Structure formats: structure tokens, C-alpha cells
N, C-alpha and C positions, 0 to 999 in steps of 0.2 A: 353350379356356383354356389357359395355361402355366402347368405347372406347378413350383414352385422346388423345390431338391431341399432336405432338412433343413439340410445343411454350410451353405448359401448363407443360409438364414433363422438360422443362428448366427451367422453371422459378420455378420450386418448388426442384430444384437442388442446394447444393451448392458448394462452394471451398472449398478443402479437406487441404489444407494445412496451410489456418491463424486460422480456425477452429480447427484442432488440437493442434496448440500452447493452444488456450483456453479451451479446453477441457483437456488438459494436466494442466493448469494452476487452471482449477474445480477441479480436483483430487487432486491436490495437497493441494487447501484448506481443501475439506471434509478429507484428511488425516489427516490434521493437528487437525481436529474435533474429531477424531478417535483414534490419539494417547493421546489428552488430554481427552477422556476417559478413556484413558489405566493407567493414572497417567506419560507418557512419554511427557514431558510438553518441554522438550529440543528438543524433535524431530517434534514435535506440531512447537515447534519455527523455526526453521530452513525451515520445510515445508511452510511456509506460506512465509519464503523469496523467497524460489523455486517460489512460485508462481508467486512473483514481478517480478521476471527475466523470465517467461514465459509470462506474463502479457503484458510487455514491448516486446515482441519481436511479438506479434499476428499482433498487427497493423502495425507495421514496414517489414513485411513478406508481409500483404496485400499492402500494400502501392508501396514496389519493384515487386511484381509479378503482379501489378495492378489485384489484386481480393476481392478488397472492394466490401461488399455488407450491405445491409440492416438488413440481418441475422444475419451476422456477427459482428455488432455493437449492437446488441441487445443485441446476446449471451455472448458477451463479459462484458455487464453492467452486466446480472447475474451472471455474473461466479465472479465479481468483489465482489457484494454482497455475495455471499459464501465465497469469499478466504479473503477479506477486511475488510468484516463487520460484518456476522456471527463467522467467524471462530475466529479472535482474541478476540469477546466478552466471546466466550464459554470457552477461552482458560484461558483467564485469572479469568474467574469465577472460572474454574475449579482448575486452578493453586491458586490463594488465595484471591481471592472475596467472595467465600463461608464463610469462617469464618464470615465477616459483615453479616452475614443473609441478611434481607430485604435489607439490605443498596447497600450488595455487588450485588443480581442480577441487581437492580434498576439500578445502575453505568453502568452494562453490558448491560444493557438495550440502556439506555443512548446512549452508542458508537456505538449498532448497527441501533438504529434509527437516529442517527445523519449520519453513512455512506449511508444508505438507501435515506435520504433527498440530502445528498450529491449529491449521483448519480443521483436522477431525479433531481437535478437542473442543474446538468452540461450538462445532455441530453437532459434539456428543453432551455439552453442559449448558446448552441455549437454555434449558427450561430451568435450570438450577443455580446458575450463577446471579453475581449482583448485577443487573443494568446498569447502574450507575459506573463501573469499573470493567476493563477488559483483563485479561489472567494473559499477561504477557504481553509482548507488544503488535500490534495488531500487522498483519502481512501489508497491508498501502503505505502504511508508516515504516517501515521495515525497507520496502520497496523503494522508496522516497529518499531512504539516507543514501542507498546506492545510487542511487538512480541520479539524486541531487548533487552528489561529487562526480559523477561525472559529467552531468552540464555543467556546471560552474569550473572545470578545470578545462573544456573548450571554450564557454562565455568568457572566462578571463585567465586565458590562456599567457597573455603576455604580463599580467600580473604575478600570476605563479611562477613566472617562472623560473628566479629564484629557491623555490621550494621542489620545483618538478621533479628532482631526482626523489623525493619522498613521496609521492604518489602513489608510486606501488605497493608500497607497505601501509600506506593511509587504505588505501582499496582493500589492502588482507582485512586491516584493523575492522574496518567499516562494517565487512562482508560478515566477520566472524560475529561480531558485534550482535549486529543485526539479526543472522540467524541463532545465536544461543539466547540472544532476549525475549526473540519470540516462543521461545519451551520455555522462559523460566515461569516463575510463578509472582513475579513480580506487575504489584496493579499499575493500568496505566488507565487516567482519565478517560471514558467513554465518550462524554459530551452530549450524552442524552437526557440530561438535566438542563439544557437548553432549550426552553419551549420562545419561537420565534413569533408566537402568537401574543407571548404578555407583552405587558406595557411597560417600557422603561425612560429613566430621565433624559434630557435632550440631549446633554452632553455625551451619551453613550453613541448615539448616533453620527456626532462628531469625531469620536476616536473611531467609528468605524469606518467612515470619511477616508481619515487621513492614515490606517491602517491600509486600505483599499489601493490609497494613492502612491504608499510606501511600495508596496508589493507588483503596483503596476510598473512603476519604474524602475526597479531591478526585481523583476521574476526569479530568474536561478537563484540569486543568492539568497534573498527571503523567503523563500520555499525552502532552502536547505536549511537555514537558522531556525526556520519554526519546528522543522523535522528533527532537527540536529534536537534541539532543548524538549521536544516533545521525547522524543527516546531516552533524553538522561532525567525528566520528568520524575518516570517511574521508579528510580535506584534515589531520589530524592526524598522524595515519597517514602518510600521504604526505611531511607534513613532517618528520618524525621519521625516515622513510627517508634525506628529503634532505641531512639536517644528521647522519648518524650516520658516512657515511664521514668526513668531515674531523675 
């Protein structure tokens, strides 16, 4: 029997807490796929948003507890591919894109491939890019655009009845837009300049409270509008930079 040196065992071990959040995000993405196959599209969309929350927590937990690791970074990237790449593409396809035939699965694959290339480029350039900006739409935001459309279509089904015939085309447009924007060179603000430990004026707390109340009142609609605005903000900034020198 060959015994392993204690140092080797230590190198093979992993930090449980941050990877537990990553595993939970992966489960949420997998659950979204299962629910889409069962035609429970509203639950699938909510699961993708839950994956976003968990994905945002794992890195912060790792930094707060000083448990960052190369394994955790790779695991997080693979989890993102499932939750924000494969899951939204399959949810959109099962929901509306299937009716387009070949065009539908091509659009779903464009989104899936865009997410894969976006994550690969992010990992390759992580040490050289400007931390203030994302190059291309982040995959969680792209997933939120697609899943958000699914969510509000079920949450506000009665209100959207007059335009229900347009939903398949909106799903096609949103999926293609999100997929292609992920691999574009358009820059999106990363929010990494926001430091929660800084002091702010008192009215900032009041505004934050007001925004939270609006989100709680209509979560699907407000989250959908936020991510639509974020998805367009990169192009608005690009247009501003293009016009500014003139």
C-alpha cells in the first residue's frame, strides 16, 4: 500500500464554504434545465435568478474567509457555463424557440456558444483587463435578460395577452442579442468601483430603501427592466464615446 504525504493530501483538499455556494448555483442551473423539460418555465426562470445570487456570493465568501483557490475559480467558471450558458439556452428553446425549427436551435446554440467564449475570454484576460469594465455582456446579465422575459411572460400573462403572438419573436431577438453581446467588445460597467465601506450622504440610504421597496413590490418586472437597461448601457456608452470626439 502506498501512503500519501500529508502535504499532498492538503493540496488535494478544497475549501468547503465557498465551493458549497458554487455547487448550489450549479444545482440551480441544473434544476432550471429539468423544469424547462417539464414545461415549468416560470420555475426554471426563477432558478436561474437564484443561481445568479449564489454565484455572486461564492467569490465574496471566499475573499472574506480568505479561502480563494484555483480549484474554486475553475469550479465557478464551469458552474457559470451550466447556469448562465446551457440553462438559459435550453429554457428559451423549450419555451418558444422550438417553434422556429432549425432557426430556433441555432439561436439557442449561438447563445450557448457566446456564453462559453465569454467565460473563456474572461478567464484568459483576467489579469490584463481594466477591472472597472467588463468586455462584453457578463453571462449572468445575459441569462437574466432571457430568463427575465420568460418570468414576466408567466407572471403577467393576462396583461401581455394582446402581444402574446409577438413573444416567440421577442424570445428569438433576446436570445440572439444576449448571445452576440457576450462576445462583443462593448464595455459594461463592472460595479467594482462601488465600495460598501465608504461613507455616503444620508439621502443615498433613502434612495436605496425606495429602490428596494419597488423591487420587492414587483420583482420580475423590476429585475427584468434593470437587466434590459444594463444590457443596453454598454451600447449607450459606446455611442457616447463614438460621438464625444466630434
